[in-house]
N, C-alpha and C positions, 0 to 999 in steps of 0.2 A: 767854417770860419765866418759865421754871421756877425760875431762881435768884432768891433774894430778897436785898434789900439793906436796910440800916438807913436809915430816912427822913432822919435828921439828916445822915448821911454823904452821901446823895444831894443834899440841899439845899446842903451845903458844896461839892459838886462841880458845882453849877450846874443841877441837874435841877429842873424846874418842875412845879407842880401841874397835875393833870388834873382838871377839874371834873366831866366827864361823858363817858362813852363811848356815843355814840348809835347806832353801828353797828360791827360787828366781823365779820371773816372771816379767821381765823388770826392777825390782827394788828388793831390799831385802824384802822378805816376812816374814821369820822367822829365828831367830838366837840368838846369845848371844853377848852382848856388855856391856861395862861399862855404867852406868847411875849414875852420880854424884860420880864416882870413884869406884862403887861397881858393881859386875857382875849381870846382869839381862837377862832374856829371853826377846825378843821383837817379836811381831807378828803384821803384817800389819792389820789395821782396815779399813782405807779408805785413799786413796791417800798417803799423807805424814804422816799420823797419825798412831801411833803404841801403842798397849797395851804393857806395860812393867811390869815385876814382878821379884822379887829377886831370885837369885840362890845361894844355900849354897855352901860352899867351897868344900865339898866332891863331890857334884854333878858336880860342875864346873870342878873339876879335871877329872872326868870320861868323861864329854863332850869334854874336851880338848884332852884327850887321843884318843877318837874316831875320833875327827877332824884330829889329827896328822896322823892316819892310812889313812884317806881319802886323805890328802894333799900329803902324800908319794906316794900313788897310782897315784894321778893326775900328779905329777912330772914325774913318770915313763911313764905315758900315753903320756904326752906332748913330752917326749924324744923318743917316738916310741918303748919303750920296754915293754909296757903293752897294752893289747887289751881291748876294751870296756866290754867284757864279764868277765873280771877279776875285775871289779869295786866291791869294798867291799860291797856296798849297794845291790848287786844282791843276797846276802845271800849264805851261804855255801862256800864262797871264803876265808874268814878270820875269824877264830873261835872267836878271841878276839873282833873283830868288831861286830860280831853277838851277842856276850854276852853283850857288852856295849849297843847295840841297845835295846836288851830285857830289860835291867835294866833301861834305860833312857826314853824310849817312854811313859810309864805310868806316869812319873813324869814331863812331859812337859806341862801339862794342866794349863791354866791360872786360877787364882783365880776368884771368881764370879764378883768382881768389881776391875779390875786392874787399875793402873794409866795409863792415856793416854797422850802421848807426841807427838810433831811434830818433825820429824827427818830431819836433813840436812846432806846429805852425801857428802864426798869429797874423790876422788880417789888419790892413790899414785903410784909412779913408782915401778916396781918390779913384781915378780911372782904374779899371781892372787890369788892362794891359797898357803898359807905358813903354816908350822907346828904350828906357834904361832898365826895364824889368816888369815886375808884377806888383799887385797890391797886397802882398804878404811877405813876411820874413820867416826864417826858420832858425830854430835852436837845436843843435845836435847833441845827443846824449849817447853814452856807451850802450851797446846793445845788451849787455848782461846786467 
């Protein structure tokens, strides 16, 4: 996603918000994004294909709170005021982050037969990690 796009242009083209990127390996692997306007988890299945399943409002609020803790740490890290060993994911660094992780991890399991869609990602200008999400949007297409 080296090329960047104007966010309003992406919205007009049907690209949806990505709330959090929870895992990445050259491409988004696992996270939360809108699918048809509603919050869903997404998990990479193969290349550009993702299993997607809905997230309830209460769980989304907890995920977004957890993401905001990470995004705040990352901003401090990029500014040179936080060290890698203070990453909230290290455990024992941020009590609320640890509590949220314990609550959320058991609830992130995909259902037995999730919907599978093809993702088209587009990057935007600005900070990589933001309290309200990331610097890219997604457009979902049928898998077939």
